[in-house]
Backbone as a ProteinNet text record, in pm:
[ID]
protein_1_A
[PRIMARY]
MLTIIILLAAGLTAGGLWWWIRSGRIVSTDDARVKGTIVAISAKVNGRVEKVLANEGDNVQAGQVIA
[TERTIARY]
1457.6	1563.9	1611	1622.3	1664.4	1562.4	1433.9	1328.6	1342.3	1373.8	1390.4	1509	1617.5	1736.4	1705.6	1634.1	1598	1505.2	1405.1	1313.7	1386.7	1478.2	1556.2	1644.1	1708.6	1792.5	1708.3	1591.3	1502.9	1454.2	1420.8	1376.6	1486.6	1607.9	1720.3	1752.1	1742.4	1765.4	1659.8	1534.4	1426.4	1441.2	1474.2	1495	1613.4	1720.1	1837.2	1807.9	1734.2	1696.4	1606	1508.3	1419.3	1500.1	1591.9	1674.1	1761.3	1819.5	1907.4	1830	1708.5	1626.4	1584.1	1548.4	1497.5	1606	1732.8	1839.2	1884.8	1826.2	1864	1958.4	1964	2045.8	1986.6	1854.6	1786.2	1761.1	1814.9	1797.7	1674.8	1584.6	1466.3	1443.7	1368.1	1338.9	1202	1136.2	1008.2	1026.6	1143.9	1170.7	1311.8	1324.5	1456.4	1475.6	1599.8	1636	1734.5	1711.7	1800.1	1843.2	1958.7	2007.2	1983.8	1954.8	1934.1	1925.6	1927.5	1916	1778.8	1706.7	1575.8	1593.5	1543.3	1557	1417.8	1392.2	1264.1	1268.5	1167.2	1158.7	1028.5	1037	916	930.5	816.8	816.1	830.4	892.7	906.1	781.1	701.9	579.6	463.5	341.7	222.1	184.5	116.6	68.8	68.6	34.6	31.1	155.1	200.5	314.6	261.2	310.1	265.7	349.7	478.7	566.9	679	710	820.2	938.5	1051.6	1168.2	1270.2	1235.5	1325.1	1242.5	1302.3	1236.3	1278.1	1197.7	1230.3	1363.9	1453.6	1584.2	1692	1655	1754.9	1840.3	1967.3	2053.2	2029.1	2011.9	1992.2	2093.9	2122.5	2219.5	2145.3	2211.2	2153.5	2123	2003.8	1964.6	1907.3	1909.2	1858.6	1706.4	1650.3	1505.5	1452.5	1357.6	1303.2	1154	1090.1	946	910.2
-14508.3	-14602.7	-14590.4	-14467.2	-14444.4	-14501.8	-14492.1	-14546.5	-14697.4	-14764.7	-14910.7	-14949	-14876.9	-14905.4	-14883.8	-14776.1	-14748.6	-14857	-14896.9	-15003.1	-15135.5	-15165.8	-15289	-15287.2	-15175.4	-15164	-15175.6	-15113	-15121.5	-15264.8	-15332.6	-15471.9	-15563.2	-15544.3	-15625.5	-15597.1	-15471.8	-15436.7	-15500.3	-15491.7	-15551.8	-15703.4	-15765.2	-15909.8	-15951.7	-15877.3	-15907.6	-15891.2	-15787.6	-15766.2	-15878.8	-15918.3	-16029.4	-16157	-16186.4	-16308.2	-16301.9	-16187	-16172.1	-16193.8	-16139.2	-16156.2	-16301.9	-16370.9	-16507.6	-16614.2	-16575.8	-16670.5	-16760.4	-16753	-16844.9	-16787.3	-16657.1	-16597.5	-16629.1	-16654	-16687.2	-16837.1	-16904.9	-17048.9	-17076.4	-17159.1	-17195.8	-17345.5	-17399.4	-17541.7	-17565.9	-17671.3	-17710.3	-17815	-17875.6	-17980.7	-17959.4	-17942.8	-17916.6	-17997.5	-18026	-18092	-18001.7	-17985.8	-17902.1	-17978.4	-17940	-17999.2	-17900.1	-17953.6	-17866.5	-17948	-17879.9	-17943.6	-17911.4	-18014.7	-17995.1	-17995.3	-17892	-17876.6	-17867.5	-17949.3	-17942.7	-17829.2	-17745.5	-17633.3	-17648.1	-17637.9	-17648.1	-17560.4	-17529.9	-17448.8	-17538.7	-17486.1	-17561.6	-17549.3	-17445.9	-17425.2	-17396	-17421.4	-17389	-17243.9	-17184.7	-17048	-16972.8	-16847	-16760.3	-16671.9	-16643.4	-16553.2	-16410.4	-16330.7	-16192.1	-16097.4	-16126.1	-16037.4	-16120.1	-16092.8	-16160.5	-16064.5	-16108.4	-16020.9	-16035.1	-16109.9	-16126	-16110	-16052.3	-16035.6	-16146.5	-16166.8	-16266.5	-16231.1	-16329	-16307.8	-16266.5	-16238.2	-16200.9	-16321.4	-16296.9	-16401.8	-16408.5	-16530.1	-16549	-16649.3	-16639.5	-16728.6	-16835.5	-16946.8	-17053.5	-16999.6	-17024.8	-16979.7	-16839	-16767.1	-16630.2	-16631.6	-16543.4	-16531.3	-16458	-16520.1	-16457.1	-16431.5	-16482.4	-16458.7	-16455
-7312.7	-7284.4	-7138.9	-7091	-6953.5	-6855	-6890	-6803.9	-6790.9	-6899.1	-6897.5	-6809.1	-6819.7	-6738.2	-6589.8	-6558	-6418.4	-6365.2	-6443.1	-6400.5	-6384.7	-6474.5	-6465.1	-6340.1	-6313	-6193.4	-6066.5	-6065.5	-5948.9	-5929.2	-6038.3	-6029.3	-5979.4	-6029.5	-5983.2	-5836.2	-5797.2	-5656.8	-5567.3	-5606.6	-5527.7	-5522.4	-5634.8	-5636.9	-5551.8	-5558.1	-5475.8	-5328.1	-5292.7	-5153.1	-5104	-5184.8	-5147.9	-5128.9	-5218.4	-5206.8	-5081.5	-5052.3	-4936.3	-4806.9	-4800.3	-4680.6	-4664.7	-4771.1	-4765.8	-4779.6	-4786.9	-4821.5	-4708.4	-4591.7	-4486.5	-4383.8	-4373.5	-4268.8	-4132.2	-4128.3	-4004.1	-4004	-3904.5	-3894.3	-3809.5	-3860.9	-3783.9	-3796.6	-3702.8	-3704.2	-3643.6	-3688.1	-3630.8	-3522.2	-3514.3	-3417.2	-3363.9	-3234	-3177	-3050.1	-3019.3	-2894.5	-2822.2	-2694.8	-2615	-2491	-2438.4	-2314.5	-2201.9	-2085	-1970.5	-1843.6	-1733.8	-1603.9	-1546.7	-1506.8	-1446.4	-1295.3	-1232.1	-1087.7	-1027.3	-926	-855.7	-754.3	-756.1	-663.6	-586.2	-456.1	-374.2	-250.4	-191.4	-69.9	51.8	156.1	280.8	366.7	343.2	421.1	326.4	373.3	296	318.3	222.6	239.5	108.1	116	-1.9	-5.1	-126	-142.9	-138.8	-46.5	-34.2	-119	-130.9	-206.2	-267.5	-393.7	-462	-464	-410.2	-394.9	-507.5	-611.8	-726.6	-853.3	-954.1	-1083	-1177.8	-1280.6	-1381.5	-1446.1	-1453.2	-1513.6	-1415.1	-1290	-1189.1	-1151.6	-1124.4	-1070	-920.2	-869.8	-726.2	-675.2	-547.3	-483.9	-404.6	-380.7	-299.7	-160.9	-112.1	20.1	24.9	-86.7	-89.9	-79.3	3.3	17.2	-105.6	-175.5	-296.2	-285.5	-180.4	-164.6	-17.7
[MASK]
+++++++++++++++++++++++++++++++++++++++++++++++++++++++++++++++++++

């Protein structure tokens, strides 16, 4: 009898955990629309970039040399 109660409790715990994980706490979508500003970036001169002075995600100021 104790084995049945333990198995039932384990099954209910596993089922509850599965439901909690799959219950929609994570919002996902296959189609999304976002707002943003598109900015054209171009070089003033032709040539190759020898060194990049900013890393991805760095905040930069207007006029700051980054390459």
